[in-house]
C-alpha positions in Angstrom: 0.2 0.1 0.2 1.7 3.4 -0.8 2.2 5.5 2.1 -0.4 8.4 2.5 1.8 11.1 3.2 3.8 10.6 0.5 0.6 10.4 -1.6 -0.7 14.0 -0.4 3.4 15.3 -1.3 2.9 14.1 -4.6 -0.5 15.0 -5.2 0.6 18.5 -4.2 3.6 18.3 -6.8 1.2 17.6 -9.1 -1.5 19.9 -8.2 0.9 22.7 -8.3 1.6 22.4 -11.7 -2.4 22.2 -12.4 -3.2 25.5 -10.3 -2.6 28.8 -11.5 -0.3 29.9 -8.8 -0.4 33.7 -7.4 1.6 35.6 -4.5 0.6 38.8 -4.0 3.4 40.4 -2.1 7.2 40.1 -2.3 10.6 42.6 -1.3 12.7 41.1 -3.8 13.3 44.3 -5.9 14.5 46.0 -2.4 17.2 43.1 -2.6 18.3 43.6 -5.9 18.5 47.4 -6.2 20.7 46.8 -3.0 23.1 44.6 -5.2 22.3 41.6 -3.1 21.5 39.4 -6.4 19.3 39.6 -9.7 16.3 37.9 -10.7 17.9 36.0 -13.4 20.3 34.1 -11.2 19.4 31.3 -8.3 20.9 32.5 -5.5 21.1 30.7 -2.0 20.4 33.9 -0.3 16.8 35.5 0.1 13.1 33.6 -0.7 12.9 34.3 -4.7 14.4 34.7 -7.8 13.1 33.6 -11.4 14.8 30.0 -11.4 13.0 28.9 -7.6 9.9 30.8 -9.0 9.9 28.1 -11.9 10.4 25.6 -9.8 7.9 26.4 -7.6 5.4 26.6 -10.7 4.7 30.2 -9.7 2.1 32.0 -12.7 2.4 35.7 -11.4 4.3 37.1 -8.5 3.9 40.5 -7.3 6.7 42.8 -6.8 6.6 45.5 -4.1 7.9 48.6 -4.5 8.8 49.7 -0.7 10.4 53.0 -0.6 12.4 52.6 3.1 11.7 55.2 6.1 14.8 57.3 5.6 13.6 58.0 2.2 10.3 59.6 3.3 9.0 61.9 2.5 10.5 64.0 0.4 13.0 61.1 -1.6 10.1 59.0 -1.8 9.1 59.6 -5.1 12.9 59.5 -6.2 13.6 56.1 -5.0 10.3 54.8 -6.3 11.9 55.4 -10.1 15.3 53.9 -8.9 12.8 50.6 -7.9 10.9 50.9 -10.6 13.8 50.9 -13.0 15.3 48.0 -11.3 12.0 46.2 -12.0 11.6 47.0 -15.6 15.6 46.5 -16.6 15.3 42.7 -14.6 12.3 42.2 -16.8 14.3 43.0 -20.1 16.9 40.8 -19.1 14.6 37.9 -18.2 12.2 38.6 -21.1 12.0 34.9 -22.5 10.9 33.8 -18.7 8.5 36.7 -17.3 6.5 39.5 -18.7 5.0 42.4 -17.5 1.2 42.7 -16.5 -0.7 45.6 -17.5 -4.2 44.3 -18.7 -5.9 41.1 -17.7 -5.5 39.9 -21.1 -2.0 39.6 -20.1 -2.5 37.1 -17.6 -3.5 34.5 -19.6 -0.9 35.6 -23.0 1.9 34.8 -21.1 0.4 32.0 -19.4 -0.1 30.5 -22.9 3.8 31.7 -23.7 4.9 29.5 -20.7 6.3 32.9 -19.1 6.0 34.2 -15.6 3.5 37.1 -15.1 5.2 40.0 -13.0 2.9 42.7 -11.7 3.8 45.9 -10.4 3.0 47.1 -7.0 3.6 50.0 -5.0 3.8 49.7 -1.3 2.8 53.1 0.6 1.6 56.2 -1.3 4.4 58.7 -0.2 5.6 59.3 -3.5 2.2 60.6 -4.5 3.1 63.8 -2.7 -0.7 64.7 -2.8 -0.8 64.6 -6.4 -3.3 62.6 -8.7 -0.9 63.4 -11.9 1.7 61.2 -10.3 -0.6 58.0 -9.6 -1.6 58.8 -13.5 2.4 58.5 -14.4 2.5 55.7 -12.1 0.1 53.6 -13.8 1.6 54.7 -17.4 5.2 53.3 -16.1 3.2 49.7 -15.1 2.1 50.3 -11.7 -0.9 47.8 -11.4 -1.8 47.7 -7.2 -1.0 50.2 -4.7 -1.0 49.8 -1.1 -2.6 53.1 0.1 -0.2 53.4 3.0 2.8 51.9 4.5 2.7 51.9 8.5 2.5 55.4 9.1 0.7 58.5 8.0 0.8 60.0 4.7 -1.5 62.1 2.5 -3.7 59.4 1.6 -4.9 58.0 5.3 -3.2 56.8 8.4 -1.1 53.8 8.3 -1.6 51.3 11.4 1.4 52.4 13.0 -0.5 55.2 14.1 -2.3 53.6 16.7 -4.9 55.1 18.8 -4.8 58.3 17.0 -5.4 57.1 13.5 -7.7 58.3 11.4 -9.6 57.4 7.7 -9.1 58.3 4.3 -8.4 62.1 3.7 -10.3 63.7 1.1 -7.2 63.4 -1.2 -7.4 59.6 -0.6 -11.4 59.4 -1.6 -9.7 60.8 -4.8 -7.1 58.0 -5.0 -9.0 55.2 -4.8 -11.9 56.5 -7.3 -8.9 57.0 -9.5 -7.7 53.9 -9.0 -11.0 52.4 -10.0 -11.0 54.2 -13.2 -7.5 53.6 -14.5 -7.6 49.8 -13.0 -5.5 49.4 -10.6 -6.0 47.2 -7.6 -6.4 49.1 -3.9 -4.4 47.2 -1.5 -5.5 47.3 2.1 -2.4 46.2 4.2 -0.9 48.3 6.5 -4.3 50.5 6.5 -5.6 51.8 9.7 -8.9 50.2 10.6 -11.0 53.3 10.1 -9.2 53.8 6.7 -9.9 50.3 5.7 -13.7 50.8 6.1 -13.5 54.2 4.3 -12.1 52.4 1.3 -14.6 49.6 1.3 -17.1 52.4 1.3 -15.7 54.3 -1.6 -13.7 51.6 -4.3 -16.4 50.2 -6.2 -14.2 47.2 -6.9 -13.2 44.4 -4.9 -10.0 45.1 -2.7 -7.4 43.0 -1.2 -5.2 42.8 1.8 -1.7 41.7 0.0 -0.1 40.1 3.1 -2.0 40.3 6.2 -3.3 37.4 8.8 -6.3 37.0 11.3 -6.1 38.8 14.3 -8.2 36.4 16.1 -5.3 33.6 15.9 -2.5 36.1 16.3 -3.3 39.7 18.0 -0.8 41.9 15.9 -1.9 45.4 14.7 -1.3 44.4 11.1 -3.5 41.2 11.1 -7.5 41.7 10.0 -10.3 41.7 12.9 -12.8 39.1 11.8 -15.0 42.0 11.0 -12.7 43.4 8.6 -12.3 40.0 6.8 -15.8 39.6 6.5 -16.3 43.2 4.9 -13.5 42.6 2.6 -15.3 39.3 1.5 -18.5 41.1 1.3 -17.0 43.4 -1.2 -15.9 40.5 -3.4 -12.3 41.2 -1.9 -9.3 38.5 -1.0 -7.4 38.6 2.1 -3.8 36.9 1.0 -2.4 35.1 3.9 1.3 36.1 5.0 4.1 34.0 6.1 5.6 36.9 8.4 6.2 35.2 11.4 5.2 37.9 13.9 1.5 37.8 12.4 1.1 33.7 12.6 2.3 33.4 15.9 3.7 34.8 19.1 5.5 31.8 20.0 6.9 29.7 16.7 5.9 30.2 13.1 5.5 26.8 10.9 3.8 25.8 7.7 0.9 24.8 10.0 0.5 28.2 11.6 0.0 29.3 7.8 -2.5 26.7 7.4 -4.5 27.6 10.3 -4.6 31.3 9.4 -6.2 29.9 6.2 -8.3 27.6 7.4 -10.0 30.5 9.8 -10.2 32.9 6.8 -11.8 30.3 5.2 -14.4 29.3 7.9 -15.3 32.7 8.4 -16.0 34.0 4.8 -15.4 30.8 2.6 -12.6 29.6 0.4 -13.2 32.2 -2.7 -11.6 35.2 -0.7 -8.1 33.6 0.6 -5.0 33.9 -1.2 -1.5 34.1 -0.6 0.9 36.7 -0.3 4.3 35.5 1.1 6.6 38.5 2.0 9.3 36.5 0.9 12.5 38.7 0.8 10.6 41.4 3.2 11.4 39.0 6.1 14.2 38.3 8.0 12.7 34.8 9.1 10.3 32.6 7.5 8.1 29.8 9.1 9.6 26.6 9.6 9.2 24.6 6.2 9.0 27.4 3.8 12.6 28.4 3.6 11.9 29.8 0.0 9.1 30.1 -2.6 10.4 26.3 -3.7 8.2 25.3 -0.6 5.1 26.5 -1.6 3.8 23.4 -2.5 3.8 22.3 1.3 0.9 24.7 1.4 -0.7 23.0 -1.1 -0.2 19.7 0.4 -1.5 21.0 4.1 -4.8 21.9 2.6 -5.3 18.6 0.9 -4.3 17.0 4.3 -6.8 19.1 6.0 -9.6 17.9 3.8 -9.9 20.7 1.7 -11.4 19.8 -2.0 -9.6 20.4 -5.1 -11.4 23.5 -6.2 -11.1 25.0 -2.8 -7.2 24.9 -3.0 -7.3 26.1 -6.6 -8.8 29.1 -5.2 -6.6 29.9 -2.4 -3.7 29.8 -4.5 -4.2 31.7 -6.9 -8.1 31.7 -8.3 -9.5 34.0 -6.2 -7.0 36.4 -6.8 -7.1 36.0 -10.4 -10.8 36.8 -10.2 -10.3 39.7 -9.0 -7.9 40.7 -11.5 -10.0 40.0 -14.5 -12.3 42.5 -12.9 -10.0 45.4 -11.7 -7.2 45.3 -14.6 -7.9 47.8 -17.5 -9.0 46.0 -20.7 -6.1 46.0 -23.5 -8.4 48.3 -26.1 -9.0 50.7 -22.9 -5.1 50.9 -22.5 -4.7 51.8 -26.1 -7.5 54.8 -25.8 -5.1 55.7 -22.6 -1.9 55.9 -24.9 -0.8 52.8 -23.2 0.8 50.0 -25.2 
């Protein structure tokens, strides 16, 4: 008789090739710009590079452009331009294996060409400097997702780090959300203070995501979402992408099982149609035991199967839910041509 543990492992490997795998957050651009490594060469450092993405079977990777606090506020736009330049140069060097996601159609075109999709995301809206024109220019440069804040306050809203004094969206922040809806950009509420979170759900006409957040009920960290927030996100058609950041998983030891607990809890709360994966690889110093880099992602699939999740639910969690939102939110190719974007 076949060993059941081996059977689950084999299924996970097979399913990882059949799934459309999406990771909604990594900080690899920050590692590349510091000269620690390149995207195209496999490294023993960090968690993500192109060879390891291929081994993991990733179909679409969100690359976060995170501006370090010491550049804020006045150097934010300058640093963001450097990060965007690095992103595009790495794509050019690896164009045979990876392509830029600008429209909903690009996702499937790249899949058909056996290329990994790369979606450019900005983590924190400080670079906008209170100007909608900067948002529109970022869109023209290929940005398709924006996390409205990091932990601090900016012109858009307050981050979760502002604590009890944190407010909601500013009048400018409401304009930003509406303009993102118009352009076809994905609104990301991770790092956003609670009042701002609810303001976004009130203003946005499109579903939004929390690209790398976990469940507060399991781990009471301020960056995690309350049950009411997770339910609100789902009612609005959105997704919470469970992250591997150890401090958001457990106050003691972070493991693959803890990741699975957060996924299962969120699914029990709102259904498997509103949960995804946002690893935060290369943005965390330590990883959960067993998830040392992106090639270990099949262990999440294996764990979900062991816990009795149906294959269709696993498909949704590992990428299908985010794919659904991207199809709804991202601009159609014809609309981009009308806007002068090719």
